[in-house]
N, C-alpha and C positions, 0 to 999 in steps of 0.2 A: 718874496724869496726868503727861505729860511737860511740859517747859517751854513748848514751842510751844502746846500745848493750854491751859496756864494763861494765857499771853499772850493767846491768842485769846479765852478766856473773860472775862478782865478787861476787854478792849476792847469786846467785844460787850455786856457787861452795862452798862457806863457810857456808851458812845457810840452804841450801836445803829446801826452803820454800814450803809451801802448795800452796800458790799463791803469785804472784808478779806483781805489776803494776809499770811501769816506764814511767812517762809523762814529756815530754819536755815542760816547760812553759815559755821558753825564750821570745817568742813573746809577752807575757803579761808584760814583763819588759823592752821593748825597750825604750831607753832613760834614764833608771835608772842606778844606780851604778852597775858596773860589767857586764852590758849587752854589747855584742859584735855584730857587723853586721851579722856574720855567725850563731848566735844563740848558742845553746848547752852550755848555761851558768847557767840556772835555771831549776831545776828538782823537781818533786814531786815523792816520792816512797811510795808505800803501800806494806808492806810485812807481810805475815801471816806465822808463824812458831811455832811449839810446843817448839822449842828451847828457846823461849822467856818466857816460863812458869817460874814463880818465880822471874823474873827480873823486876826491876822498869822501868818505861817509859824512864827515862834518860839512864839507862844502856843499854836498847834495842837500843835507838838512837845512843849512843856512839859506840856500836858494828857495826852498819851499817856505820857510818862515818869512823870508823877505816879501813874498807875495801876499802875506796875510796880515800885514801890519795893522790895517784898518779893523780886522776882526779882533786882534788882541786889544786894541784900544776901545773896542765896543763890547767887551765882556767875555771873549774867549780867554779861558784861564790856562788851559793845558792842551798841548798838541803833541802826540807821539807820531813820529814820521819814520816810515821805512821807505827809503828811496833806492831803487834797484835798477840795474841795467837788464835788458832782456836776457842776456847771457847768464846772469845770476839767478834768474827764475827757472830757466830750463835745465 
């Protein structure tokens, strides 16, 4: 299982999102800090879930980051998180 699949699995298991996009943006950061030749270091995640209702933007992002501690300790360098409620998407 690659990093994107592990990120997807961790978020889906804990948050049960309405929608989830996980994008590997490592190629955009080649030569920058934290970039590795094999990629899988920089990701963007957009997750939509009613579980975020009533939470601040920071609390939402923290909840996603907390799920991925193992990924950060094994080479994930940067993660951009958009965490939205269904109402914010429609």
